[in-house]
C-alpha positions as CSV (number, residue, x, y, z in Angstrom):
1,M,-109.2,-10.4,-161.7
2,S,-106.2,-9.5,-164.0
3,I,-102.7,-10.7,-163.5
4,T,-101.6,-7.2,-162.3
5,E,-104.3,-7.1,-159.7
6,R,-103.4,-10.6,-158.4
7,K,-99.8,-9.5,-158.1
8,I,-100.8,-6.5,-156.1
9,F,-103.1,-8.5,-153.9
10,L,-100.4,-11.1,-153.2
11,F,-97.9,-8.4,-152.5
12,L,-100.2,-6.7,-149.9
13,F,-101.2,-10.1,-148.4
14,F,-97.5,-11.0,-148.0
15,F,-96.7,-7.8,-146.1
16,L,-99.8,-8.1,-144.0
17,C,-98.6,-11.6,-142.9
18,L,-95.1,-10.3,-142.4
19,G,-96.3,-7.5,-140.2
20,I,-98.4,-9.8,-138.0
21,G,-95.5,-12.2,-137.7
22,L,-93.2,-9.4,-136.5
23,K,-95.7,-8.2,-134.0
24,V,-96.1,-11.7,-132.5
25,Y,-92.3,-12.1,-132.4
26,R,-91.7,-8.8,-130.7
27,S,-94.4,-9.5,-128.1
28,H,-92.5,-12.6,-127.0
29,L,-89.3,-10.6,-126.6
30,E,-90.7,-8.0,-124.3
31,E,-90.1,-8.4,-120.6
32,P,-93.1,-9.0,-118.4
33,K,-94.7,-6.0,-116.8
34,L,-93.9,-5.4,-113.1
35,K,-96.7,-5.4,-110.7
36,V,-97.3,-1.9,-109.4
37,L,-98.5,-1.6,-105.8
38,H,-101.4,0.8,-105.3
39,N,-101.6,3.1,-102.3
40,K,-103.9,0.6,-100.4
41,E,-101.5,-2.3,-101.0
42,F,-98.5,-0.2,-100.0
43,E,-100.2,1.0,-96.8
44,D,-101.1,-2.6,-95.9
45,L,-97.5,-3.7,-96.5
46,I,-96.2,-0.9,-94.3
47,K,-98.8,-1.6,-91.6
48,G,-97.7,-5.3,-91.5
49,F,-94.1,-4.2,-91.0
50,E,-95.0,-1.6,-88.3
51,D,-97.0,-4.2,-86.4
52,K,-93.8,-6.3,-86.0
53,R,-91.6,-3.3,-85.4
54,E,-91.8,-3.7,-81.6
55,Q,-90.3,-7.2,-81.7
56,A,-87.3,-6.2,-83.9
57,V,-84.1,-4.2,-83.1
58,E,-82.0,-2.1,-85.4
59,L,-79.4,-4.0,-87.3
60,D,-76.0,-2.6,-88.3
61,L,-75.8,-3.7,-92.0
62,N,-72.0,-4.3,-91.6
63,L,-72.3,-6.6,-88.6
64,A,-75.6,-8.5,-89.1
65,A,-75.6,-12.2,-90.0
66,Q,-77.9,-13.9,-92.4
67,K,-80.2,-15.1,-89.6
68,D,-80.5,-11.6,-88.3
69,F,-81.8,-10.3,-91.6
70,E,-84.1,-13.3,-91.9
71,A,-85.7,-12.3,-88.6
72,L,-87.0,-9.1,-90.1
73,P,-90.5,-9.1,-91.7
74,G,-90.3,-9.3,-95.5
75,I,-86.8,-10.7,-95.7
76,G,-86.5,-14.4,-96.4
77,P,-83.4,-16.6,-96.8
78,S,-82.8,-15.6,-100.4
79,L,-82.8,-11.8,-99.9
80,A,-80.7,-12.2,-96.7
81,K,-78.2,-14.2,-98.7
82,E,-78.2,-11.5,-101.4
83,I,-77.5,-8.8,-98.8
84,I,-74.6,-10.8,-97.3
85,Q,-73.2,-11.5,-100.8
86,Y,-73.4,-7.9,-101.8
87,R,-71.5,-6.9,-98.6
88,F,-68.9,-9.5,-99.2
89,K,-68.4,-8.5,-102.9
90,N,-68.5,-4.7,-102.5
91,G,-67.2,-4.2,-99.0
92,K,-68.9,-2.5,-96.0
93,F,-72.0,-0.5,-96.5
94,I,-71.4,3.3,-96.2
95,K,-75.0,4.2,-95.9
96,P,-78.3,2.3,-95.6
97,E,-79.5,3.5,-99.0
98,E,-77.0,1.2,-100.6
99,L,-79.4,-1.7,-99.9
100,L,-81.3,-0.5,-103.0
101,K,-78.4,-2.0,-105.1
102,V,-79.1,-5.4,-103.7
103,K,-81.0,-7.8,-106.0
104,G,-84.5,-8.2,-104.6
105,M,-84.5,-5.0,-102.5
106,G,-86.8,-2.5,-104.4
107,P,-87.8,1.0,-103.3
108,I,-91.0,-0.1,-101.6
109,R,-89.4,-2.9,-99.6
110,Y,-86.5,-0.5,-98.6
111,E,-89.0,2.1,-97.5
112,A,-90.9,-0.4,-95.4
113,L,-87.8,-1.7,-93.8
114,R,-85.5,1.3,-93.6
115,S,-86.2,2.0,-89.9
116,Y,-84.6,-1.4,-89.1
117,F,-81.3,-0.6,-90.6
118,K,-78.3,1.5,-89.6
119,V,-74.7,1.8,-90.6
120,N,-72.3,3.1,-88.0
121,G,-75.3,4.5,-86.0
122,R,-76.7,6.3,-89.1
123,K,-80.3,5.5,-90.0
124,G,-81.6,5.3,-93.6
125,K,-83.2,8.4,-95.1
126,P,-86.7,8.3,-96.7
127,L,-86.7,8.0,-100.5
128,E,-87.4,11.3,-102.3
129,K,-90.4,9.9,-104.2
130,F,-92.2,9.0,-101.0
131,K,-91.2,12.3,-99.3
132,K,-92.7,14.5,-102.1
133,S,-95.9,12.4,-102.6
134,G,-96.7,12.4,-98.9
135,K,-97.0,8.6,-99.0
136,H,-94.2,8.1,-96.6
137,K,-95.2,7.1,-93.1
138,K,-92.9,7.4,-90.1
139,P,-92.8,4.4,-87.8
């Protein structure tokens, strides 16, 4: 192998190693993928909430205490605390859909729990993506 060929080989090898290194570095920077619930899992989640629906009452988001939120299925102490903190920080809820802004309350959980919440007598509306897809179940 001539000197020119060696230089070309080392040049290509260097950039190959650099590319692999960058790919590994970028893979560590990416956020982990969120778990997507499939239809069956979503239906099981909704069914579990509906089974407990008879035991629960509607909560006014502006009057409920942390223990009231914790009594609902799918809301533990940390999410109940987040809801109370959000209300304290941002003032009274105007509509139930504002719960989607609370850390830990995603669209699936909101949709499953929406029938439990009200604000000044007004119930939450179904989310558009569940209306259009036909996945929304009325309790």
